[in-house]
C-alpha positions as CSV (number, residue, x, y, z in Angstrom):
1,M,-22.0,-23.8,-23.9
2,K,-19.5,-21.4,-22.4
3,F,-20.4,-17.9,-21.5
4,Y,-17.7,-15.2,-21.5
5,M,-18.0,-11.9,-19.6
6,K,-17.6,-9.0,-21.9
7,K,-14.7,-6.8,-20.9
8,P,-15.1,-3.1,-20.7
9,P,-13.9,-1.1,-23.8
10,L,-10.2,-0.2,-23.8
11,L,-9.2,3.4,-23.1
12,W,-6.8,3.9,-26.0
13,L,-5.8,7.4,-25.1
14,N,-4.5,6.2,-21.7
15,I,-2.9,3.1,-23.2
16,L,-1.0,5.3,-25.7
17,V,0.1,7.8,-23.1
18,F,1.4,5.1,-20.8
19,S,3.0,3.1,-23.6
20,I,4.7,6.0,-25.5
21,T,6.0,7.7,-22.4
22,F,7.4,4.5,-21.0
23,A,9.0,3.5,-24.4
24,V,10.6,6.9,-24.8
25,A,11.9,6.9,-21.2
26,A,13.2,3.3,-21.4
27,I,14.9,3.6,-24.8
28,G,15.7,7.3,-25.0
29,T,17.2,7.7,-21.5
30,P,20.1,5.1,-21.8
31,L,20.8,6.3,-25.4
32,Y,21.0,9.9,-24.4
33,L,23.2,9.1,-21.3
34,Y,25.5,7.0,-23.4
35,F,26.0,9.6,-26.1
36,E,25.7,12.9,-24.1
37,G,25.9,12.1,-20.4
38,M,24.0,13.6,-17.5
39,S,24.7,17.2,-16.8
40,T,24.1,19.0,-13.5
41,G,21.4,21.0,-15.1
42,L,19.5,17.9,-16.1
43,W,19.8,16.4,-12.6
44,I,18.4,19.6,-11.1
45,A,15.5,19.7,-13.7
46,L,14.6,16.1,-13.1
47,I,14.6,16.4,-9.3
48,A,12.8,19.7,-9.3
49,L,10.0,18.7,-11.7
50,F,9.6,15.3,-10.1
51,S,9.3,17.0,-6.7
52,W,6.8,19.6,-8.0
53,A,4.6,17.0,-9.6
54,G,4.8,14.6,-6.6
55,L,4.1,17.1,-3.9
56,S,1.3,18.6,-5.9
57,I,-0.3,15.2,-5.9
58,T,0.4,14.3,-2.2
59,A,0.1,17.7,-0.5
60,G,-2.4,19.1,-3.0
61,Y,-4.6,16.6,-4.8
62,H,-4.6,14.2,-1.9
63,R,-4.4,15.9,1.5
64,L,-5.6,19.4,0.5
65,W,-8.5,18.6,-1.9
66,S,-9.5,14.9,-1.5
67,H,-9.5,15.0,2.3
68,K,-9.5,18.7,3.0
69,T,-7.1,18.3,5.9
70,Y,-6.1,22.0,5.7
71,D,-6.8,25.2,3.8
72,A,-4.3,26.8,1.4
73,H,-3.7,30.3,0.0
74,P,-4.8,30.8,-3.7
75,V,-1.2,31.0,-4.8
76,V,-0.5,27.6,-3.2
77,R,-3.6,26.1,-4.8
78,L,-2.6,27.5,-8.2
79,V,1.0,26.0,-7.9
80,F,-0.5,22.6,-6.9
81,A,-3.0,22.8,-9.8
82,L,-0.2,23.4,-12.3
83,G,1.9,20.7,-10.6
84,G,-1.0,18.3,-10.9
85,A,-1.1,18.9,-14.7
86,L,2.6,18.3,-14.7
87,A,2.0,14.9,-13.0
88,L,-0.5,14.0,-15.7
89,Q,-2.9,12.2,-13.4
90,N,-6.1,13.9,-14.5
91,S,-7.8,17.0,-13.0
92,V,-8.2,17.6,-9.3
93,L,-12.0,17.1,-9.7
94,H,-11.6,13.7,-11.3
95,W,-8.7,12.5,-9.1
96,A,-10.4,13.5,-5.9
97,S,-13.7,12.0,-7.0
98,D,-12.0,8.6,-7.6
99,H,-10.1,8.9,-4.4
100,R,-13.1,9.6,-2.2
101,E,-14.8,6.6,-3.8
102,H,-11.7,4.5,-3.0
103,H,-12.0,5.4,0.7
104,K,-15.7,5.0,0.8
105,H,-15.5,1.4,-0.7
106,V,-11.9,0.4,0.0
107,D,-11.2,-3.2,-1.1
108,H,-14.7,-3.7,-2.5
109,I,-14.2,-5.4,-5.8
110,D,-16.9,-3.5,-7.7
111,N,-17.1,0.0,-6.1
112,D,-13.5,0.7,-5.2
113,P,-12.1,2.2,-8.5
114,Y,-8.6,0.7,-7.9
115,S,-9.4,-2.2,-5.6
116,I,-6.4,-4.4,-4.6
117,S,-9.0,-7.2,-4.4
118,R,-8.6,-7.5,-8.2
119,G,-4.9,-7.9,-8.0
120,F,-1.7,-6.0,-8.2
121,W,-1.8,-5.1,-11.9
122,F,-5.4,-3.8,-11.7
123,A,-4.7,-1.6,-8.7
124,H,-1.4,-0.3,-10.1
125,I,-2.4,0.6,-13.6
126,G,-5.0,-1.8,-15.1
127,W,-8.0,0.2,-13.7
128,M,-7.0,3.1,-16.0
129,L,-6.8,1.0,-19.2
130,R,-10.4,0.1,-19.5
131,E,-13.7,2.0,-19.1
132,Y,-14.8,0.2,-15.9
133,Q,-18.1,1.0,-14.3
134,S,-16.3,2.6,-11.3
135,H,-15.1,5.4,-13.6
136,R,-17.3,8.5,-13.4
137,Y,-16.2,10.8,-16.3
138,N,-19.3,13.0,-16.0
139,D,-20.4,12.4,-12.4
140,Y,-18.6,14.6,-9.9
141,S,-21.4,14.8,-7.4
142,N,-19.1,13.7,-4.6
143,V,-16.8,16.7,-5.1
144,K,-19.4,19.5,-5.2
145,D,-17.4,21.3,-2.5
146,L,-14.3,21.4,-4.8
147,Q,-16.4,22.8,-7.7
148,Q,-16.8,26.0,-5.7
149,D,-13.0,26.7,-6.1
150,P,-12.5,28.7,-9.4
151,I,-8.9,27.5,-9.6
152,L,-10.1,23.9,-9.8
153,V,-12.9,24.7,-12.2
154,W,-10.3,26.5,-14.4
155,Q,-7.9,23.6,-14.2
156,H,-10.6,21.0,-15.1
157,K,-11.8,23.1,-18.0
158,H,-8.3,23.6,-19.5
159,Y,-6.7,20.4,-18.3
160,L,-5.5,19.2,-21.7
161,T,-3.9,22.5,-22.6
162,L,-2.3,22.7,-19.2
163,T,-0.8,19.2,-19.5
164,L,0.7,20.0,-22.8
165,L,2.2,23.2,-21.6
166,M,3.6,21.6,-18.4
167,N,4.9,18.4,-19.8
168,I,6.2,19.7,-23.1
169,G,6.5,23.4,-22.8
170,V,8.3,23.5,-19.4
171,P,10.9,20.8,-20.3
172,L,11.5,22.7,-23.7
173,L,12.0,25.9,-21.8
174,I,14.4,24.3,-19.4
175,G,16.2,22.7,-22.3
176,V,16.6,26.1,-24.0
177,L,17.9,27.7,-20.8
178,I,20.5,25.0,-20.2
179,G,21.3,24.3,-23.8
180,E,20.1,20.7,-23.8
181,V,16.7,20.7,-25.4
182,L,16.6,16.9,-26.3
183,G,18.0,15.9,-22.9
184,A,15.4,18.0,-21.1
185,L,12.6,16.5,-23.1
186,I,13.8,13.0,-22.4
187,I,15.0,13.3,-18.8
188,A,12.9,16.1,-17.3
189,G,9.9,15.3,-19.6
190,F,9.4,11.6,-20.3
191,L,11.6,9.9,-17.6
192,R,10.3,12.2,-14.9
193,L,6.7,11.6,-16.0
194,V,7.1,7.8,-15.9
195,L,8.8,8.0,-12.4
196,S,6.0,10.3,-11.2
197,H,3.3,7.9,-12.5
198,H,4.6,4.7,-11.1
199,T,5.7,5.9,-7.7
200,T,2.2,7.3,-7.2
201,F,0.6,4.1,-8.5
202,F,2.6,2.1,-5.9
203,I,0.3,3.6,-3.2
204,N,-2.7,2.0,-4.9
205,S,-0.9,-1.4,-5.3
206,L,2.1,-2.1,-3.1
207,A,0.9,0.0,-0.2
208,H,-2.1,-2.4,0.0
209,M,0.1,-5.5,-0.1
210,W,3.4,-4.9,1.5
211,G,4.0,-3.6,5.0
212,K,2.5,-3.6,8.5
213,R,-1.0,-2.8,9.9
214,P,-0.4,-1.2,13.3
215,Y,-3.6,0.8,13.4
216,T,-6.4,-1.3,11.8
217,E,-6.9,-4.6,9.9
218,R,-10.3,-3.5,8.6
219,N,-8.7,-2.9,5.2
220,T,-5.6,-3.9,3.3
221,A,-3.7,-0.6,3.6
222,R,-0.2,-1.0,5.0
223,D,2.4,1.2,6.6
224,N,5.7,1.0,4.7
225,G,8.6,3.3,5.3
226,V,10.4,2.2,2.1
227,L,7.4,3.3,-0.1
228,A,7.3,6.6,1.9
229,L,10.8,7.4,0.6
230,F,9.6,7.3,-3.0
231,T,6.2,8.9,-2.5
232,F,6.8,12.0,-0.4
233,G,5.6,10.3,2.7
234,E,2.5,8.5,1.4
235,G,3.8,5.1,2.4
236,Y,2.2,5.3,5.9
237,H,-1.0,4.1,4.3
238,N,-2.5,2.1,7.2
239,F,-2.5,5.2,9.4
240,H,-4.0,7.2,6.5
241,H,-6.9,4.9,5.9
242,I,-8.1,5.0,9.5
243,F,-7.3,8.7,10.1
244,A,-7.8,10.2,6.6
245,G,-8.7,13.6,8.1
246,D,-5.2,14.1,9.4
247,Y,-2.9,16.2,7.3
248,R,0.0,13.9,8.3
249,N,0.7,10.4,7.1
250,G,4.0,9.9,8.9
251,V,2.6,10.7,12.3
252,R,5.8,9.8,14.2
253,W,8.6,12.5,14.3
254,Y,11.1,10.2,12.7
255,Q,8.9,9.0,9.9
256,Y,9.8,10.4,6.4
257,D,6.9,12.6,5.3
258,P,8.0,15.6,3.1
259,S,4.4,16.4,2.3
260,K,3.7,17.0,6.0
261,W,6.8,19.1,6.3
262,L,5.8,21.2,3.3
263,I,2.4,21.8,4.8
264,N,4.0,22.9,8.1
265,I,6.3,25.3,6.2
266,L,3.4,26.7,4.3
267,A,1.5,27.2,7.6
268,W,4.5,29.0,9.2
269,C,4.6,31.3,6.2
270,G,0.9,32.1,6.5
271,L,0.1,30.2,3.3
272,A,-1.8,27.4,4.9
273,K,-4.1,27.2,7.9
274,N,-6.6,25.0,9.8
275,L,-4.3,22.0,9.8
276,K,-6.3,19.1,11.0
277,R,-4.7,16.6,13.4
278,V,-6.2,13.5,15.0
279,N,-6.1,13.5,18.8
280,K,-2.9,11.6,19.8
281,Y,-5.0,9.6,22.3
282,Q,-7.2,8.3,19.5
283,I,-4.0,7.3,17.6
284,E,-2.6,5.5,20.7
285,K,-5.9,3.8,21.3
286,A,-6.0,2.4,17.8
287,R,-2.5,1.0,18.3
288,L,-3.4,-0.5,21.6
289,D,-6.6,-2.0,20.2
290,M,-4.6,-3.7,17.4
291,L,-2.1,-5.0,20.0
292,W,-5.0,-6.4,22.1
293,Q,-6.7,-7.9,19.0
294,R,-3.5,-9.6,18.0
295,A,-2.9,-10.9,21.5
296,Q,-6.4,-12.4,21.5
297,Q,-5.8,-14.0,18.1
298,Q,-2.5,-15.4,19.4
299,R,-4.2,-16.7,22.5
300,S,-6.9,-18.3,20.5
301,T,-4.3,-19.9,18.2
302,F,-2.3,-21.0,21.3
303,V,-5.4,-22.6,22.9
304,T,-6.4,-24.4,19.7
305,R,-2.8,-25.7,19.4
306,L,-3.0,-26.9,23.0
307,E,-6.3,-28.7,22.4
308,H,-4.7,-30.6,19.4
309,E,-1.7,-31.5,21.5
310,Y,-3.9,-32.7,24.4
311,E,-5.9,-34.9,22.0
312,A,-2.7,-36.3,20.6
313,L,-1.3,-36.9,24.1
314,I,-4.5,-38.8,25.0
315,Q,-4.3,-40.9,21.8
316,Q,-0.6,-41.6,22.6
317,L,-1.6,-42.7,26.1
318,R,-4.2,-45.1,24.7
319,E,-1.6,-46.6,22.3
320,L,0.9,-46.9,25.2
321,N,-1.7,-49.0,27.1
322,V,-2.3,-51.2,24.1
323,R,1.5,-51.8,23.8
324,R,1.8,-52.6,27.4
325,K,-1.1,-55.1,27.2
326,A,0.5,-56.7,24.2
327,W,3.8,-57.1,26.0
328,I,2.3,-58.5,29.1
329,S,0.1,-60.9,27.1
330,A,3.1,-62.1,25.1
331,K,5.2,-62.6,28.2
332,R,2.4,-64.7,29.8
333,D,1.3,-66.7,26.7
334,A,4.4,-67.1,24.6
335,I,7.1,-68.1,27.1
336,N,9.1,-69.9,24.4
337,D,9.2,-66.9,22.0
338,I,11.6,-64.8,24.0
339,E,12.7,-62.6,21.1
340,Q,9.0,-61.5,20.5
341,V,8.6,-60.6,24.1
342,K,11.8,-58.6,24.1
343,E,10.7,-56.7,21.0
344,L,7.3,-55.9,22.4
345,R,8.9,-54.8,25.7
346,A,11.4,-52.5,23.8
347,Q,8.6,-50.9,21.8
348,Y,6.6,-50.3,25.0
349,K,9.6,-48.8,26.8
350,S,10.4,-46.5,23.9
351,M,6.8,-45.3,23.6
352,K,6.7,-44.7,27.3
353,R,9.8,-42.5,27.2
354,A,8.3,-40.5,24.3
355,F,5.0,-40.1,26.1
356,K,6.7,-38.8,29.3
357,Q,8.7,-36.3,27.3
358,Q,5.6,-35.1,25.4
359,K,3.7,-34.9,28.7
360,R,6.4,-32.6,30.2
361,M,6.3,-30.3,27.2
362,F,2.5,-30.2,27.4
363,R,2.6,-29.3,31.1
364,R,5.1,-26.5,30.5
365,Q,2.8,-25.0,27.8
366,L,-0.2,-25.2,30.2
367,Q,1.8,-23.3,32.8
368,M,2.7,-20.6,30.3
369,A,-1.0,-20.3,29.3
370,M,-2.0,-19.9,33.0
371,V,0.6,-17.2,33.8
């Protein structure tokens, strides 16, 4: 008898939202561009709304509220709350609750809401298509601190209304102003939303699969400069997972991190304060620890390889001795079979040359190991 694990029920609202927005963007965008073209006004609207939504998630939902890496003026918090509704990634309370669980149980297959351990598809979007146990639609006990902010309580209470106003009302308004209502709905509305969704989702999926781990290997998070280009600096995910309390993700001066730059600008304008930074010596220690750990791993691998080569060399020496005995025995006992003796002698000499060459290589590797 076969037993089948019952899958959690489908979340049809999420499925419809992702399906409809993607279909409209994928079909409507090329059709509109073919018949109407792309005006400067639509380019500006697309970039402006994509940036507002993206930075509201990275600098707002993520660094301000989920990790509390700085404090922001109420005006900034309101702008980010509206931008979060524009991004259509749930309320701050829900988003931050999920994200804190992700950090608490990173890579755990049951407790991490979007664990990469369950595969790329699940981490990217699949976790939002079914009502998994890791979802907590009525349990926000891990964000009680955020529930003290009236702006967040207001956004959570009126989230559906705000998403409709931001994702339909704002593009419509832009369309009226530039005289391209349909274009604004398709380009600044649907296409922008799909781009916002999947660039953000890449941090849950690709950023746990593709890139380097210069600070820690205790989890799957990776640093990836390419992903940072599309996610307002969130691609430096390995750094973030070990130093989540730092308002920066791209800690190096040359790393692309617009979210960090925006927070700095807000601080210079007096709209942000208490920016938290990890001590640079802690960061350097983490890098050195990883270098040392990898050196130890390489040394262990090198020694293991030497052990195998030593065993192979000893086995080769035994076979060489057998070949020599066979040749000597044939030379002594089979005087009339000259061809056999020559063949055994040739085999022995060939094996002896190979053995000497292998022995020289083994000695060089030993010398390298002892340096």
